[in-house]
VEXLUMTOR-783187 format. One record per atom (N, C-alpha, C, CB): residue in one letter; x, y, z. Coordinates in pm, whole numbers, padded with zeros to 5 digits, always signed. Glycine has a CB too. Example, Ala and Ser with C-alpha at 12.3 -4.5 7.8 and 13.67 -1.06 7.14 Angstrom:
// residues 2
a+01319-00569+00780 a+01230-00450+00780 a+01320-00330+00780 a+01131-00447+00905 s+01285-00225+00708 s+01367-00106+00714 s+01290+00003+00787 s+01408-00060+00572 
***
This chain:
// residues 288
m-05700+01412+02665 m-05631+01366+02543 m-05492+01422+02537 m-05708+01406+02416 r-05477+01553+02576 r-05345+01612+02571 r-05253+01547+02674 r-05353+01763+02594 g-05311+01510+02790 g-05228+01439+02891 g-05178+01309+02840 g-05306+01416+03017 f-05262+01237+02762 f-05220+01111+02705 f-05107+01129+02604 f-05337+01041+02640 q-05118+01235+02526 q-05012+01266+02427 q-04881+01300+02496 q-05055+01384+02336 l-04888+01370+02607 l-04769+01405+02682 l-04704+01280+02741 l-04803+01505+02793 i-04788+01192+02796 i-04733+01066+02852 i-04668+00985+02742 i-04845+00983+02921 l-04733+00978+02624 l-04677+00902+02510 l-04543+00957+02467 l-04772+00904+02392 m-04531+01091+02463 m-04404+01151+02423 m-04294+01120+02525 m-04420+01304+02408 l-04329+01125+02655 l-04231+01097+02758 l-04187+00951+02750 l-04289+01129+02898 l-04278+00860+02718 l-04239+00719+02701 l-04143+00700+02585 l-04363+00632+02680 v-04172+00769+02473 v-04083+00761+02356 v-03943+00813+02387 v-04142+00838+02239 l-03939+00926+02457 l-03807+00984+02493 l-03734+00897+02588 l-03822+01122+02553 s-03805+00839+02687 s-03738+00749+02780 s-03687+00624+02713 s-03830+00712+02892 g-03761+00575+02613 g-03715+00459+02536 g-03591+00488+02457 g-03823+00412+02443 c-03585+00613+02401 c-03465+00651+02325 c-03344+00662+02418 c-03489+00785+02250 s-03368+00721+02537 s-03255+00736+02629 s-03207+00600+02679 s-03295+00826+02748 a-03299+00503+02697 a-03258+00369+02737 a-03178+00304+02629 a-03377+00285+02772 r-03220+00328+02501 r-03149+00271+02388 r-03006+00329+02380 r-03226+00297+02256 m-02993+00457+02405 m-02860+00518+02404 m-02775+00464+02518 m-02870+00670+02415 a-02834+00440+02634 a-02757+00388+02747 a-02708+00248+02719 a-02841+00389+02874 s-02782+00170+02635 s-02740+00035+02606 s-02607+00028+02533 s-02844-00035+02528 f-02569+00137+02462 f-02441+00137+02392 f-02324+00133+02492 f-02429+00261+02302 v-02344+00190+02609 v-02238+00195+02709 v-02213+00057+02768 v-02274+00293+02818 t-02313-00028+02775 t-02301-00158+02838 t-02268-00271+02745 t-02423-00189+02907 e-02231-00240+02622 e-02199-00346+02526 e-02068-00411+02563 e-02192-00291+02381 p-02056-00542+02543 p-01931-00614+02582 p-01814-00579+02489 p-01955-00768+02581 a-01695-00607+02532 a-01574-00582+02454 a-01573-00676+02333 a-01445-00600+02541 t-01520-00628+02225 t-01513-00708+02103 t-01374-00701+02046 t-01615-00661+02001 i-01340-00791+01958 i-01214-00791+01887 i-01213-00676+01787 i-01191-00927+01816 a-01101-00605+01779 a-01090-00492+01686 a-01118-00537+01544 a-00950-00429+01695 r-01198-00459+01476 r-01234-00499+01341 r-01121-00482+01244 r-01353-00421+01293 m-01122-00563+01139 m-01017-00563+01043 m-01036-00450+00942 m-01010-00697+00973 t-00930-00373+00917 t-00939-00266+00820 t-00918-00321+00678 t-00837-00157+00852 a-00950-00238+00579 a-00929-00278+00441 a-00780-00293+00410 a-00993-00175+00347 s-00698-00209+00473 s-00553-00218+00449 s-00496-00347+00506 s-00480-00098+00511 k-00552-00394+00618 k-00499-00521+00675 k-00538-00637+00584 k-00554-00545+00820 r-00655-00633+00520 r-00692-00741+00430 r-00592-00748+00313 r-00836-00720+00378 e-00548-00631+00265 e-00444-00629+00160 e-00315-00688+00215 e-00420-00485+00107 l-00279-00650+00335 l-00152-00689+00393 l-00141-00837+00410 l-00132-00623+00524 i-00246-00899+00466 i-00240-01045+00491 i-00261-01126+00365 i-00345-01085+00593 s-00302-01059+00255 s-00319-01131+00128 s-00188-01139+00048 s-00428-01062+00043 l-00082-01081+00098 l+00047-01089+00028 l+00099-01231+00017 l+00150-01004+00099 p+00155-01268-00098 p+00212-01401-00110 p+00335-01419-00020 p+00248-01429-00254 p+00374-01541+00011 p+00486-01563+00102 p+00623-01525+00039 p+00487-01711+00147 p+00718-01481+00125 p+00851-01446+00073 p+00940-01567+00068 p+00917-01338+00159 k+01054-01553-00001 k+01155-01658-00002 k+01218-01671+00135 k+01262-01631-00108 g+01233-01558+00203 g+01286-01557+00340 g+01243-01433+00413 g+01439-01568+00340 k+01203-01451+00539 k+01158-01335+00616 k+01275-01248+00660 k+01079-01381+00738 v+01251-01119+00673 v+01353-01021+00711 v+01334-00983+00858 v+01346-00895+00620 k+01443-00987+00935 k+01439-00944+01075 k+01449-00794+01082 k+01552-01010+01156 v+01351-00732+01153 v+01345-00587+01158 v+01334-00544+01305 v+01223-00532+01074 v+01370-00419+01329 v+01356-00360+01463 v+01290-00224+01450 v+01494-00347+01535 v+01208-00192+01547 v+01143-00062+01556 v+01165-00009+01696 v+00991-00070+01521 y+01237+00104+01708 y+01263+00161+01840 y+01152+00256+01882 y+01397+00235+01840 n+01116+00345+01794 n+01012+00444+01831 n+00948+00502+01704 n+01074+00561+01920 f+00823+00467+01683 f+00747+00520+01571 f+00649+00615+01632 f+00676+00407+01486 r+00686+00742+01645 r+00614+00833+01734 r+00526+00932+01660 r+00712+00908+01819 d+00447+01000+01738 d+00361+01110+01687 d+00449+01233+01671 d+00238+01140+01785 q+00464+01279+01547 q+00547+01397+01519 q+00461+01518+01481 q+00647+01366+01406 t+00331+01508+01499 t+00244+01619+01462 t+00246+01730+01565 t+00103+01571+01443 g+00254+01693+01692 g+00248+01792+01800 g+00113+01858+01815 g+00350+01897+01778 q+00009+01797+01760 q-00126+01856+01765 q-00210+01796+01878 q-00197+01837+01632 y-00296+01880+01931 y-00388+01837+02037 y-00530+01837+01985 y-00376+01927+02161 k-00617+01769+02054 k-00756+01763+02012 k-00818+01903+02017 k-00835+01665+02100 p-00883+01947+01909 p-00946+02081+01913 p-01072+02080+01997 p-00978+02130+01771 q-01075+02167+02099 q-01191+02180+02185 q-01218+02329+02206 q-01169+02107+02322 p-01337+02378+02170 p-01365+02521+02181 p-01362+02569+02323 p-01497+02552+02122 n-01292+02681+02347 n-01287+02751+02477 n-01231+02667+02590 n-01425+02797+02514 v-01154+02564+02555 v-01095+02476+02657 v-00950+02447+02619 v-01177+02343+02670 s-00858+02453+02715 s-00720+02415+02696 s-00709+02263+02714 s-00626+02492+02795 s-00681+02191+02607 s-00675+02044+02612 s-00534+01998+02587 s-00770+01980+02509 f-00489+01902+02665 f-00359+01843+02647 f-00369+01699+02594 f-00281+01846+02778 s-00486+01664+02544 s-00507+01534+02485 s-00466+01538+02338 s-00653+01490+02500 t-00377+01450+02298 t-00323+01454+02162 t-00424+01416+02057 t-00205+01364+02151 a-00408+01466+01937 a-00503+01442+01831 a-00493+01300+01776 a-00482+01542+01719 v-00375+01239+01782 v-00356+01103+01731 v-00299+01015+01843 v-00261+01103+01607 t-00307+00885+01822 t-00266+00789+01922 t-00112+00796+01945 t-00308+00647+01879 q-00071+00767+02067 q+00071+00762+02103 q+00122+00617+02095 q+00093+00820+02244 g+00039+00526+02048 g+00079+00385+02041 g+00104+00340+01897 g-00029+00296+02104 a+00161+00430+01815 a+00187+00395+01676 a+00295+00287+01665 a+00228+00518+01598 t+00388+00284+01759 t+00494+00180+01754 t+00434+00041+01764 t+00596+00201+01868 a+00341+00023+01856 a+00275-00106+01871 a+00197-00146+01747 a+00183-00102+01990 l+00131-00048+01685 l+00055-00076+01559 l+00151-00117+01448 l-00028+00048+01515 l+00266-00051+01438 l+00360-00083+01333 l+00418-00224+01352 l+00473+00021+01329 v+00455-00258+01475 v+00510-00391+01501 v+00405-00498+01469 v+00557-00404+01650 q+00279-00470+01503 q+00174-00563+01472 q+00158-00583+01322 q+00046-00518+01532 a+00162-00470+01246 a+00149-00479+01101 a+00265-00555+01040 a+00140-00340+01039 l+00385-00531+01087 l+00502-00604+01036 l+00489-00755+01061 l+00632-00550+01101 k+00440-00789+01178 k+00423-00931+01213 k+00317-00996+01129 k+00389-00947+01359 e+00205-00928+01111 e+00092-00986+01038 e+00115-00994+00888 e-00032-00906+01065 s+00211-00916+00839 s+00240-00919+00696 s+00300-01054+00652 s+00336-00804+00660 n+00358-01128+00747 n+00423-01254+00723 n+00551-01238+00637 n+00325-01350+00655 w+00602-01113+00632 w+00724-01088+00553 w+00841-01050+00646 w+00700-00974+00448 f+00808-01013+00767 f+00911-00961+00859 f+00904-01036+00991 f+00894-00808+00882 i+01019-01042+01058 i+01026-01093+01195 i+01067-00978+01286 i+01127-01212+01205 p+00970-00914+01354 p+01004-00801+01442 p+01077-00851+01566 p+00876-00722+01483 l+01182-00779+01604 l+01257-00807+01727 l+01226-00694+01825 l+01412-00819+01699 e+01204-00730+01951 e+01165-00634+02053 e+01276-00534+02081 e+01128-00706+02181 r+01243-00406+02064 r+01336-00298+02093 r+01272-00184+02174 r+01393-00242+01963 e+01143-00165+02159 e+01076-00059+02234 e+01086-00083+02384 e+00930-00048+02193 g+01067-00209+02424 g+01082-00244+02565 g+01211-00316+02591 g+00968-00330+02610 l+01321-00268+02527 l+01450-00340+02536 l+01501-00342+02683 l+01558-00272+02442 q+01486-00232+02755 q+01538-00227+02891 q+01470-00332+02980 q+01519-00086+02949 n+01341-00348+02963 n+01268-00452+03039 n+01319-00589+03002 n+01117-00444+03013 l+01342-00612+02873 l+01393-00741+02829 l+01532-00772+02885 l+01397-00746+02679 l+01618-00669+02885 l+01753-00688+02941 l+01747-00714+03091 l+01841-00565+02914 t+01657-00648+03159 t+01643-00672+03304 t+01604-00816+03332 t+01538-00577+03366 e+01509-00871+03256 e+01467-01006+03275 e+01580-01105+03244 e+01347-01034+03188 r+01661-01073+03142 r+01773-01161+03111 r+01877-01158+03221 r+01835-01121+02979 k+01897-01044+03286 k+01985-01037+03401 k+01937-01125+03515 k+01998-00895+03448 i+01806-01125+03537 i+01745-01205+03643 i+01768-01355+03613 i+01592-01174+03655 i+01749-01392+03487 i+01769-01534+03445 i+01916-01570+03465 i+01727-01558+03294 r+02005-01484+03424 r+02151-01510+03438 r+02188-01526+03585 r+02234-01395+03375 a+02132-01440+03671 a+02162-01450+03816 a+02107-01581+03872 a+02101-01327+03893 s+01991-01623+03826 s+01931-01749+03874 s+02013-01869+03829 s+01786-01762+03823 l+02063-01865+03708 l+02146-01975+03661 l+02276-01984+03739 l+02175-01960+03513 e+02337-01870+03766 e+02463-01868+03842 e+02442-01918+03985 e+02523-01726+03845 k+02329-01881+04043 k+02299-01925+04181 k+02276-02074+04188 k+02178-01852+04236 a+02215-02127+04083 a+02189-02273+04078 a+02308-02351+04033 a+02073-02303+03986 g+02421-02283+04003 g+02541-02352+03959 g+02538-02398+03817 g+02565-02466+04045 e+02445-02345+03737 e+02435-02381+03599 e+02514-02282+03512 e+02290-02386+03556 s+02540-02322+03390 s+02620-02236+03300 s+02530-02130+03241 s+02687-02319+03188 v+02582-02006+03240 v+02508-01897+03179 v+02512-01904+03028 v+02563-01764+03226 d+02594-01997+02976 d+02598-02014+02832 d+02469-02071+02777 d+02713-02102+02793 d+02385-02127+02867 d+02256-02177+02825 d+02162-02067+02780 d+02193-02254+02935 l+02192-01942+02817 l+02110-01829+02776 l+02161-01775+02644 l+02111-01717+02883 p+02089-01795+02535 p+02138-01754+02406 p+02139-01602+02392 p+02055-01818+02296 p+02226-01548+02307 p+02230-01403+02285 p+02107-01353+02210 p+02355-01365+02208 l+02080-01224+02222 l+01968-01164+02147 l+02000-01169+01998 l+01942-01015+02193 e+01894-01187+01919 e+01913-01190+01772 e+01932-01046+01721 e+01789-01258+01700 t+02003-01040+01610 t+02026-00910+01544 t+01939-00898+01420 t+02176-00893+01507 a+01914-00771+01380 a+01825-00746+01269 a+01905-00697+01147 a+01718-00643+01309 s+01840-00699+01034 s+01899-00652+00907 s+01840-00521+00869 s+01879-00754+00794 l+01721-00489+00920 l+01646-00370+00875 l+01595-00289+00995 l+01528-00411+00785 l+01612-00162+00986 l+01561-00069+01090 l+01447+00013+01029 l+01677+00028+01144 i+01333+00017+01101 i+01219+00094+01054 i+01212+00220+01139 i+01087+00012+01062 e+01210+00336+01072 e+01198+00465+01138 e+01079+00539+01075 e+01330+00548+01125 g+01050+00657+01134 g+00939+00739+01082 g+00843+00771+01189 g+00867+00669+00970 g+00719+00797+01155 g+00616+00831+01251 g+00493+00891+01184 g+00671+00927+01352 v+00402+00932+01269 v+00279+01003+01223 v+00321+01151+01203 v+00156+00988+01331 v+00330+01193+01078 v+00389+01324+01047 v+00283+01432+01021 v+00480+01312+00925 g+00158+01395+01010 g+00058+01497+00978 g-00081+01463+01026 g+00054+01521+00832 y-00150+01560+01078 y-00295+01548+01111 y-00361+01678+01071 y-00320+01517+01265 d-00426+01679+00958 d-00487+01801+00903 d-00636+01797+00927 d-00458+01817+00751 s-00688+01903+00992 s-00830+01908+01025 s-00905+01993+00924 s-00851+01962+01166 n-01032+01961+00907 n-01123+02039+00825 n-01072+02057+00680 n-01145+02175+00889 l-01026+01948+00626 l-00989+01951+00482 l-01110+01981+00396 l-00927+01817+00439 v-01222+01916+00431 v-01347+01939+00359 v-01458+01947+00465 v-01377+01824+00251 t-01538+02051+00459 t-01654+02065+00548 t-01776+02104+00462 t-01626+02173+00662 g-01890+02067+00510 g-02012+02100+00434 g-02135+02048+00505 g-02005+02041+00292 g-02246+02070+00439 g-02372+02024+00498 g-02491+02053+00408 g-02394+02089+00632 l-02605+02002+00451 l-02727+02019+00375 l-02846+02016+00472 l-02739+01908+00264 g-02937+02108+00456 g-03052+02112+00546 g-03174+02172+00477 g-03019+02192+00671 a-03291+02145+00538 a-03416+02199+00483 a-03519+02204+00594 a-03467+02113+00364 k-03611+02301+00588 k-03719+02312+00686 k-03848+02354+00611 k-03681+02415+00800 y-03961+02298+00661 y-04088+02333+00602 y-04194+02331+00712 y-04124+02238+00486 f-04254+02448+00736 f-04355+02462+00838 f-04303+02417+00973 f-04480+02384+00801 g-04179+02454+01004 g-04123+02423+01135 g-04071+02283+01149 g-04225+02445+01238 l-04077+02200+01046 l-04029+02065+01048 l-03913+02052+00951 l-04142+01967+01015 g-03802+01998+00996 g-03689+01983+00906 g-03570+01914+00971 g-03646+02118+00854 g-03460+01913+00898 g-03341+01846+00947 g-03222+01893+00867 g-03355+01693+00938 d-03101+01854+00908 d-02982+01891+00837 d-02872+01785+00861 d-02935+02031+00879 v-02778+01786+00769 v-02665+01693+00775 v-02537+01777+00760 v-02676+01581+00663 k-02439+01756+00849 k-02310+01823+00839 k-02200+01718+00837 k-02290+01923+00956 y-02092+01748+00770 y-01980+01653+00764 y-01847+01728+00765 y-01990+01565+00638 r-01743+01654+00806 r-01608+01711+00812 r-01508+01600+00778 r-01577+01773+00953 v-01407+01632+00704 v-01302+01536+00666 v-01167+01583+00716 v-01297+01517+00513 d-01103+01499+00797 d-00964+01523+00840 d-00874+01421+00769 d-00948+01513+00999 q-00744+01434+00788 q-00651+01343+00721 q-00529+01316+00811 q-00605+01402+00586 v-00492+01189+00818 v-00373+01146+00891 v-00271+01101+00790 v-00406+01032+00994 t-00144+01142+00809 t-00034+01107+00719 t+00077+01040+00797 t+00020+01233+00645 v+00124+00929+00744 v+00228+00848+00807 v+00348+00839+00714 v+00175+00707+00842 n+00468+00854+00770 n+00591+00834+00691 n+00668+00715+00748 n+00680+00963+00691 l+00719+00630+00661 l+00790+00511+00702 l+00922+00502+00623 l+00703+00384+00679 r+01032+00482+00695 r+01161+00468+00629 r+01222+00330+00666 r+01256+00586+00671 a+01271+00262+00565 a+01341+00134+00583 a+01490+00159+00564 a+01289+00025+00483 i+01571+00125+00666 i+01715+00156+00667 i+01794+00028+00678 i+01751+00251+00784 d+01896+00014+00593 d+01991-00098+00601 d+02082-00074+00720 d+02073-00113+00468 i+02078-00161+00820 i+02155-00141+00942 i+02305-00147+00914 i+02116-00246+01046 k+02349-00232+00821 k+02490-00249+00795 k+02554-00122+00739 k+02511-00364+00701 t+02482-00051+00652 t+02538+00062+00583 t+02476+00197+00627 t+02519+00044+00434 g+02359+00191+00690 g+02292+00312+00725 g+02214+00377+00611 g+02389+00406+00776 q+02212+00310+00500 q+02145+00363+00379 q+01993+00353+00392 q+02192+00288+00253 v+01925+00462+00358 v+01778+00462+00355 v+01736+00393+00222 v+01719+00611+00366 l+01682+00273+00240 l+01644+00196+00120 l+01515+00249+00059 l+01629+00048+00154 k+01421+00284+00142 k+01292+00332+00090 k+01228+00423+00192 k+01198+00213+00055 s+01167+00530+00144 s+01090+00621+00228 s+00951+00636+00165 s+01161+00762+00242 l+00849+00604+00244 l+00712+00603+00193 l+00621+00688+00280 l+00659+00461+00186 s+00523+00750+00219 s+00423+00825+00289 s+00285+00779+00246 s+00441+00974+00265 t+00198+00752+00341 t+00060+00712+00313 t-00035+00800+00396 t+00037+00560+00345 s-00156+00816+00346 s-00254+00900+00412 s-00387+00826+00423 s-00273+01033+00337 k-00462+00861+00526 k-00596+00805+00546 k-00689+00917+00595 k-00594+00685+00648 t-00807+00929+00534 t-00901+01032+00573 t-00981+00984+00696 t-00996+01068+00454 v-01026+01085+00773 v-01106+01061+00892 v-01238+01135+00872 v-01031+01108+01024 l-01348+01064+00864 l-01477+01124+00834 l-01563+01141+00959 l-01551+01041+00732 s-01617+01261+00979 s-01712+01287+01089 s-01842+01340+01028 s-01653+01391+01195 r-01954+01294+01083 r-02083+01331+01026 r-02183+01351+01140 r-02133+01221+00925 e-02265+01453+01122 e-02370+01485+01222 e-02503+01502+01151 e-02335+01615+01303 m-02607+01433+01199 m-02740+01443+01144 m-02837+01486+01255 m-02784+01309+01080 t-02917+01586+01227 t-03016+01635+01325 t-03150+01654+01255 t-02969+01768+01392 a-03254+01639+01332 a-03392+01664+01283 a-03473+01719+01400 a-03460+01531+01224 g-03569+01805+01366 g-03650+01862+01473 g-03778+01928+01421 g-03568+01964+01548 v-03864+01962+01516 v-03987+02028+01483 v-04009+02144+01581 v-04106+01928+01487 f-04051+02256+01528 f-04077+02377+01609 f-04204+02440+01553 f-03954+02480+01605 r-04316+02416+01624 r-04444+02456+01563 r-04548+02480+01670 r-04494+02348+01463 f-04631+02582+01646 f-04744+02610+01733 f-04860+02519+01691 f-04784+02761+01727 v-04901+02431+01783 v-05010+02343+01751 v-05146+02403+01789 v-04990+02210+01819 e-05146+02489+01885 e-05264+02567+01926 e-05218+02706+01971 e-05343+02495+02040 f-05315+02790+02005 f-05280+02922+02053 f-05203+02912+02186 f-05408+03007+02070 k-05086+02969+02187 k-04993+02963+02297 k-04953+02821+02336 k-05052+03033+02414 r-04962+02727+02240 r-04918+02591+02262 r-04809+02560+02160 r-05037+02491+02252 l-04687+02549+02209 l-04574+02530+02120 l-04520+02387+02134 l-04464+02633+02151 l-04504+02320+02019 l-04441+02186+02017 l-04300+02202+01964 l-04524+02084+01929 e-04205+02157+02048 e-04064+02163+02010 e-04000+02027+02044 e-03989+02282+02084 a-03936+01969+01947 a-03866+01841+01965 a-03748+01834+01868 a-03962+01720+01944 e-03646+01763+01909 e-03530+01747+01824 e-03459+01616+01854 e-03433+01865+01841 a-03392+01568+01757 a-03312+01447+01767 a-03190+01456+01680 a-03393+01325+01730 g-03087+01381+01714 g-02966+01389+01634 g-02873+01273+01662 g-02894+01519+01659 m-02778+01259+01573 m-02682+01153+01586 m-02550+01196+01522 m-02734+01022+01523 t-02439+01168+01585 t-02306+01202+01534 t-02223+01075+01521 t-02235+01306+01626 t-02160+01058+01409 t-02069+00944+01389 t-01931+00997+01354 t-02122+00849+01276 n-01831+00945+01426 n-01693+00985+01404 n-01607+00863+01377 n-01639+01064+01524 e-01539+00861+01266 e-01449+00751+01236 e-01331+00758+01334 e-01399+00757+01087 p-01300+00647+01404 p-01190+00651+01502 p-01056+00688+01439 p-01177+00518+01571 v-00989+00784+01501 v-00858+00824+01451 v-00760+00708+01463 v-00806+00948+01527 l-00775+00625+01566 l-00689+00510+01586 l-00691+00416+01464 l-00732+00435+01712 l-00813+00390+01414 l-00823+00302+01298 l-00767+00367+01174 l-00968+00261+01275 a-00777+00498+01165 a-00718+00568+01051 a-00564+00559+01055 a-00764+00717+01050 v-00505+00575+01173 v-00361+00562+01186 v-00320+00419+01159 v-00314+00604+01326 q-00397+00324+01208 q-00365+00181+01185 q-00371+00150+01035 q-00463+00088+01265 g-00476+00200+00966 g-00486+00176+00824 g-00373+00235+00744 g-00614+00228+00773 a-00330+00357+00782 a-00220+00423+00713 a-00090+00347+00734 a-00204+00567+00761 i-00068+00294+00854 i+00053+00217+00883 i+00052+00085+00806 i+00067+00190+01036 e-00060+00020+00805 e-00070-00107+00731 e-00046-00087+00582 e-00206-00171+00753 k-00099+00022+00528 k-00078+00053+00389 k+00069+00082+00363 k-00166+00171+00346 a+00137+00148+00456 a+00278+00177+00440 a+00361+00052+00438 a+00325+00267+00550 v+00331-00045+00527 v+00402-00172+00530 v+00377-00250+00402 v+00360-00254+00653 f+00254-00252+00356 f+00222-00318+00230 f+00299-00256+00115 f+00072-00311+00202 s+00304-00123+00109 s+00378-00052+00002 s+00527-00085+00012 s+00356+00102+00012 l+00579-00096+00136 l+00720-00126+00152 l+00756-00264+00095 l+00757-00119+00299 v+00667-00361+00119 v+00690-00496+00066 v+00693-00494-00084 v+00584-00593+00114 v+00592-00429-00146 v+00583-00427-00294 v+00697-00348-00356 v+00449-00367-00338 e+00730-00234-00296 e+00839-00154-00351 e+00972-00228-00338 e+00848-00019-00280 g+00990-00302-00227 g+01110-00384-00212 g+01118-00493-00317 g+01114-00445-00074 l+01005-00547-00355 l+01001-00649-00461 l+01038-00585-00597 l+00858-00714-00468 r+00988-00466-00621 r+01010-00401-00750 r+01158-00358-00765 r+00917-00278-00764 e+01220-00323-00652 e+01361-00278-00660 e+01457-00391-00629 e+01386-00161-00563 g+01408-00509-00602 g+01495-00626-00583 g+01559-00637-00449 g+01600-00625-00683 f+01504-00573-00345 f+01560-00587-00210 f+01535-00724-00150 f+01503-00480-00118 w+01418-00781-00184 w+01382-00917-00143 w+01300-00979-00253 w+01304-00918-00009 v+01277-01110-00245 v+01209-01184-00353 v+01097-01269-00299 v+01309-01272-00429 l+01007-01306-00389 l+00897-01394-00357 l+00940-01539-00349 l+00789-01379-00458 k+00870-01619-00275 k+00898-01762-00273 k+00868-01822-00409 k+00815-01833-00165 n+00765-01773-00476 n+00730-01816-00609 n+00718-01688-00696 n+00595-01900-00609 s+00800-01677-00797 s+00800-01556-00878 s+00668-01529-00947 s+00908-01565-00981 r+00588-01634-00969 r+00458-01613-01035 r+00358-01544-00944 r+00401-01745-01081 d+00387-01536-00813 d+00298-01467-00724 d+00301-01317-00742 d+00331-01502-00585 m+00385-01266-00831 m+00386-01123-00861 m+00255-01082-00926 m+00505-01087-00952 q+00178-01181-00974 q+00049-01157-01033 q-00061-01156-00927 q+00020-01263-01138 n-00025-01150-00800 n-00122-01143-00693 n-00214-01022-00714 n-00051-01137-00557 e-00341-01040-00683 e-00441-00937-00710 e-00409-00808-00634 e-00581-00987-00672 a-00369-00820-00507 a-00340-00700-00426 a-00218-00628-00483 a-00315-00738-00276 i-00119-00700-00528 i+00003-00638-00585 i-00031-00568-00715 i+00113-00744-00609 l-00113-00633-00800 l-00151-00574-00928 l-00233-00447-00907 l-00229-00674-01012 d-00323-00450-00808 d-00402-00329-00779 d-00312-00213-00736 d-00506-00358-00669 y-00211-00245-00653 y-00116-00142-00610 y-00039-00084-00726 y-00020-00198-00508 l+00003-00171-00819 l+00078-00122-00937 l-00005-00036-01025 l+00131-00234-01017 v-00135-00071-01035 v-00229+00012-01114 v-00242+00151-01051 v-00370-00056-01123 d-00261+00153-00919 d-00272+00280-00849 d-00143+00361-00861 d-00307+00257-00703 l-00031+00290-00858 l+00098+00359-00871 l+00113+00422-01009 l+00213+00262-00844 r+00070+00348-01109 r+00075+00401-01244 r-00016+00520-01265 r+00041+00295-01342 k-00130+00514-01202 k-00225+00627-01214 k-00170+00752-01150 k-00359+00593-01151 s-00099+00735-01038 s-00045+00851-00967 s+00085+00900-01027 s-00024+00817-00822 k+00133+00831-01133 k+00252+00871-01208 k+00378+00877-01120 k+00228+01007-01272 e+00386+00786-01028 e+00507+00777-00942 e+00610+00690-01014 e+00472+00717-00799 p+00739+00733-01013 p+00843+00650-01074 p+00872+00525-00990 p+00972+00732-01090 g+00915+00421-01057 g+00948+00297-00990 g+01049+00219-01070 g+00824+00214-00966 a+01129+00140-00997 a+01236+00060-01062 a+01176-00073-01105 a+01359+00038-00965 q+01240-00135-01203 q+01201-00266-01252 q+01250-00372-01150 q+01261-00293-01396 v+01178-00483-01149 v+01217-00593-01062 v+01347-00652-01110 v+01108-00701-01056 g+01440-00664-01020 g+01569-00719-01056 g+01638-00779-00935 g+01656-00612-01119 r+01753-00845-00962 r+01825-00911-00852 r+01952-00838-00816 r+01858-01053-00889 r+01992-00736-00889 r+02123-00676-00866 r+02131-00598-00736 r+02158-00586-00980 n+02016-00553-00685 n+02014-00473-00562 n+01976-00551-00439 n+01920-00359-00578 r+01963-00684-00450 r+01912-00760-00339 r+02012-00756-00224 r+01883-00903-00381 i+01963-00729-00102 i+02052-00727+00014 i+02005-00823+00124 i+02061-00585+00070 f+01885-00883+00107 f+01839-00976+00211 f+01796-01106+00143 f+01719-00913+00294 
***
């Protein structure tokens, strides 16, 4: 009978390990949409889109992933924040991003095209000049704070029990919109997103007979991806930039009645609750 129980336990453990291995073989999927992106794409259309450029939206935290007793040079946050910002600007339907991060590659390709046209005896005037922008976006990931909140809960009874532990980190992003003609900083915004980590374990440690000890444990850890947290903070910053620009008259809606958009109203309510000052919507400061 005991041999049967041992075989049964081994089968259960092997089934669990096979289930865990199946996670590794899952096919690639499209990145899931964050709540901030849903807000961003729900914005009403503008009267005219603004051409913007982003040269480098970098990690300014200088922090590395915490690993006990190991020297790690892996950064705590993604180094691809520029790509995330350009994507958010494009998806907002309010801005026309112009390529600047890979400008040298773009110029090299244009030189190749120009050389090909000259060799074929065609006019290089057929190659139009690069477009210019009205707005420059600067800033970066300015903060990654670990262990803002930690805690847990556990209980054991007759050698049987379990516990839950959690940890909350926070990512902070700063975004500045600059008028290229004057160099004036039109708006500077900071947004934050929490990163939740949770660990659940359960186990049994009990003598079932004399000198017969039963010991088993199981656990699971879930970590919110830092990449999605950075992406959500950037998308919220772009959304805030659009609404703040509307409030201060930098740009206008295609239909003024769209100011009653649900996402915009929710933002204004949150702004009022946080007691942040804001300008009234007007046309005197419009520059685009």
